[in-house]
Structure formats: structure tokens, C-alpha cells
N, C-alpha and C positions, 0 to 999 in steps of 0.2 A: 214545526219547522218555521223557522224565523221570516217575518214576510220584509218581501224587499222592500224599500222606502227612500225616501229621499236621504240625504245625507246633511243633519241640522248642524255644519259645522263651517266657518269659513276659512279662505285657504290662509289669512293671517295664523289662526289659529292651530290650522294642520301644519305650516309651517312652524311654528312654536313646538307641539307635540313631537314632531319629527327630530327637530334640533334635541330637545331634551332627552328623548329616549336615544340618541346618538350619543349624546354626552356622558348619560349614565348607564347604559345597557352595553354597547358596543364591545364585544370582546380584543377590537384592534384598538391600538391607541392613535388618538387623532390630536391634533396641535395645529394652532396658527401663530404665527410669529411677525413682529414687524420687521423693519427693513434693515434694525441691527440686532436681528435674530434673537428679541427678546419674547419669550409668551406673552400672549396676549387672550389666549383659550385654550382651554385643553380639557379633554374627556376625562372622567373619574377611572378609567382605566388607566390612563398615562399617569395621574396622580398616585394612585394604586403602584404602580410599576415603579416607581422612582421614590417613593415612601414619604410623599407629601400627604398633610389631613387633608387637602381638598384642593381642587381644581384653582381656586381661587389664590392657596398660598405660593402657587407656581408663577401667579402674574409678575411680570418684571423681570423675570429671572432668566437665564440660559442654560445651554447645556454644561456649560462649564460650571455649573453648580450642581449639577447631577452626576456628570460621566468624566472619563478621564480626559485630559488634555487632547492627546492623538484623537480621539472619538470626535469631541466638541470642535477640533481644529478641519476636521473633515466635512462635518455637519454643515459647519460655517460657509465653509470654501463651497459647498452643493448649494447652498441656498443663494449665496452671491451671485453665482452661475447662473441660477434662475432667476433672479431680479434682473441681469445684465440683458440676459437673451430673451425673458417671456417664455420660455419652453419648460415643460415641465421635465422631470427628469424620473424614469421609472424603474421597479424592480432595482433598487440601489440592495446591494448587500453588505451589511452590518454586524459589527462584533462589538460586543462589550464583554470586558472582563473586569468583574467586579473583584473585589477584594476577598480571598479566602473564600470565595464562590465559584462553582460551575460558569464558564463563560455561555454570555446569552447570546443568540443569533438574530436575526431580523431583516424580514425582508422588508423595504421602505418604497414608499414614490411619494415624491415631492411637487407641488405645482406652485405657479404664481398667484399671489391673494390679489382681488382687484377692490379697489373700492366702485361707486355706485358711477364715477366719471371715467371707468376703464382704465384708471392708473395704478400701477403696481406699487402698494403698499407693504407687501410683505412675501412671505410664503406660507403653505399651509401644507401638512401631508400625513399620511395614514401609514402605520406600522405594523407589521404582525408577527409575532414570537414566533419562530421556528425551530427554537431550541430541541424541542420534541424529535421535529422531522431530520435533524441534525444528528440528532444520537442515534436515531434508526437507521439514517445512512450510513453514519460510523461502524455501528453492529452490523449493517447487512455488508459492508464492505470488509471488514474482517471475518466475516464469514466465510465471503467470496475467496480472498485468499488464502484461508485455512484450506477450503476445498480444491483451490488451484493448487497449493502446498502439498495436499495429501494426494493430487493427483499425480505430483512430481517427485515426489519423495518417497525412497524405501523405507518401511515404517522398523525394519530392525535395526538397520544400519547408520538412518538418519543421512545417508546419501541421496543424490539424485536414483532416479530409477531409469529402465532400459527405454521407457518412452520418452522420456526426456533427453536422455543419450542421443537419441536416434534424430530427434527434433533441434540438437545442438551442433550435432555434427553436420548434418546437411545445411544450415545454415553458415556454419563455417566453411564447408567447401565453396559454397557459393562465394563467400566475402574472398577467400583467398583465389580463386580461381579469376576474379575479376582483376586482381593486383598486378599490376606490371612490375613490381621488383622482386627481389628471390626472395622474401621473407616466405615461410611455410610453416606448417603446424607438424604434429605429430601426436600419435596413440601409443598409450601403453595397455596392453590385453593383460591379465592377472586370471591365474586360478590356482584357488588354495588346493594344497598339495594333500593328498589322503581324507579328504574330505568326508567321503563315502565312512571310512574307517571311525573316524570320531562320530558321528552320527550314530554309527550302528553301536559301536562301544562303549559311548556315554549317554546319547540320547540327544533331542534334537535341543533341550534347553541349553546344554554345552555346546553343541553346536551353533546356537545363535551368537553365545559368549566368542567363539573364534570368528566369526563374521565381524562382531563389531570390533573386535581387535585388531583385524586386517584393516580394517574401515579406518581405526585412529593411525595406525603406521600409515595409512596413505594419505593421511591430513595432515600429519605431521612431517611428509616428507617433501610434499609439492611445494610450488611457488605460489604466489598470491594470486595470479592468474589461471590457473590450471582449475578443473574441476573434476571431479571423481564422482563414479556412477557405480551404482552393483547392477548390473545386465542380466542375470542369472541366480542360479543357487547358489553356489560359490566362485560366480564370474564375476570380475570388477574391469572398469576402464577408466584409464585418466586421458583427459583431453587437453591437450597442452598448446595453447595459441602462441603465435610469433617462437617457435620452438623447433629447430632443427634434431636430427636422431641423436647427435652427440650428447647434446645437453637432456634430451628425454632421456638415453642409456643413464646417465647421472642420476637422475630423479629415480629412476626403474630400480639403481642401486641402493638408492637411499631407502626406498618402500622395501624393497627385500630383507634388507639388513634390519631397520627399524621391525620388522616384521619376527623376524626370529631371534632377535636379541634379547625378547621376554617369552618367555613361558607362561601358558594360559593355564588357571585353574580347569579342570573339567570332571573333579570331584573332589571327595573328602580325601584329603592330602595328596591330591594327585596334579600333575603337571604336564603338560602336553610342548613340546617344542613345535612353533606352529611354521612352516615355511611356505612359499610361494613360487609360482613358474609365471614367467610374463616375458612378454614379446613386444617388440617395440618397431613400429613403422611410421614413414614420414610420406607426408602428403605430395604427392606428384602433380603437378599444374596441369589442371584437363582431364584428371580422372575423378570417377565419381566417389561417394561414399563407400559403396561395396567395396570397390578396389581396396580402399586402406581398410578396411575391416577384415579383409579376406589375407590381407598382407600380415597385419598383426596376429592376426588367428594362425597363421601359418607357423611365425615363428613362436608362437605360443606353443603349437604341438610338436613343435620340435625341441623347446627346453623340457618338455611331458617326455618325451621320447628317449633323448640324453640323459635320464636319469632325477628328472623335476630338480626344485631347489636351486635354478639359476635362471639367467638370463638369456636370451636368443635376439639378435639383433641384426 
């Protein structure tokens, strides 16, 4: 075990060792500038980052020699504010778009640089490369968005699912209930005719093709503001904001026509004409989401009872 003893080194030598250690081995970039934002001292990491042979090569140069103009303009403006106010600026977010390379991201803090008479003679700063952290953040964000999408989207048809329908319907009811004008919204409840027969006769794989066929017919028929959902096995709903019953009926007729206009392959050289039954309901102010769902379902069941392949409203 090493014995404790007196440190045989003076403060001036310690200061020199500290400066040299920071200059040569600090992983973050450190730089000092004069009042005209010209480099007067740089760490080795800063030189390496900017492609300089050594820190000495950077002496007297500015950010304009290494960075795009917009980046350099922002840096100079920040340094001028620090010189004028005497206040540091911490945790400055910076982006460096290098030609044909990945954008680099930094978190910088900049301070006033004083002489021995406590006069501001420039600025100094320390900058941390956070590119890897930003990349991880973006990957996590993409993963989160994917999870969110999977939680909302039906994997067979690509339409939104039942859970997300209820979320949207509840929010939509609240919005329209608070309105003082006469605008309203509608929903269309849809059920595929004879879906059990198709699954039993041709198998679930072809049944899934039928589901996708109906989903496509819906998407090709709706307005830009409308939203389609698959809410059950062969059950679908369309939510139509700012839409009265008359307009909703026209959309529903288009969905019915687009569904039946083209037969769906359900086996080798076999095609089936697919039809749907649909019910339309319009929201009434003061009612809740269960009431408009019940109203649309009642119309749908009426269409089913009356022979299917039709619309009830």
C-alpha cells in the first residue's frame, strides 16, 4: 500500500498539468475566443472534430472557417450577447449539418472570458457531442410511435381498431356537444353479408382478403376528414365529422357500390361478389356516444332483416 505523503508539486505546476490534461484528453470540446469570435485556444478534441492538424492551426480563425454560415451566425450572435451582458448562456442546442454526412448535434455552454483586471476580453465554451443520444432518442420515438400505431390499428385491414374508435367517438361527442351552432356529425355502421359462409367455404385466409377488400372500398369512398375503423370480426364503422345524415347516406351508398362493383378472388378461378349492409345515424346534441352507436346499430339490423345488401337510415 502506498504511503500517504506530502505532494511535492507547486500550484503553478498543478495548474499547468490540469490545463494540458484538459487540452489533450477531454472528450468534450473546449475553446476560447477573443471579442471578435476568433479562436485563441482550442482543445485537441476540438481540432480533431473540425479536421485541423492541431489546435495551433485554429489560432485566429473563426467558426466561419469550419461551419455553415447559419451555424456560425448563431454562434457569433450568442457570443456577442455574452460579451454585452456578462452573463453565461447554458445548454445551447446546436445542429451541424455536414455535407454528405450525418447531422451532428451538440449541447454547448458559453461563458464570458475575463482578464486579470476582470474585463471581458472574449468568450469561452464547452460543447458536448450528443449525436448518439439524439439517434437513440429518435429510435425510441420511432419505436414508441410504432407501438402506439399497433395499439390503434387493425393488423389485417390497416384501419383503426375498436378501441381507437371509442376514443375518437367520445372526444367527438364532447366537441359537438359544446358547440353552439347546428353542425353535427354522423357514423355509418357496416357489416359484411354472409361472412360466415365465406370463411367456412373458402377458409380464413380468403376471409381476410374480403376484409381488406371492404376496407379498401371504404377508404376509396370517404371524404378526407372521415375516419374508418374495423370494430369486430366483420364489422366496420365510419366516423364522419361535420356531416349530417344526408351527406352520410351518400358516403354509405358509395361504400356499398364500391364494395359490390368488384368481385373478390376466394380460390382458384373462384370469385365472390361481396355485399354489405349499413346503417346511418346522426348525432343529436346532448346525447352520449352509446346513443348514436345504438341508433346506427338499429339501422344496420334493419337492413339485415330486410334482406341484406342495403342501406338503412
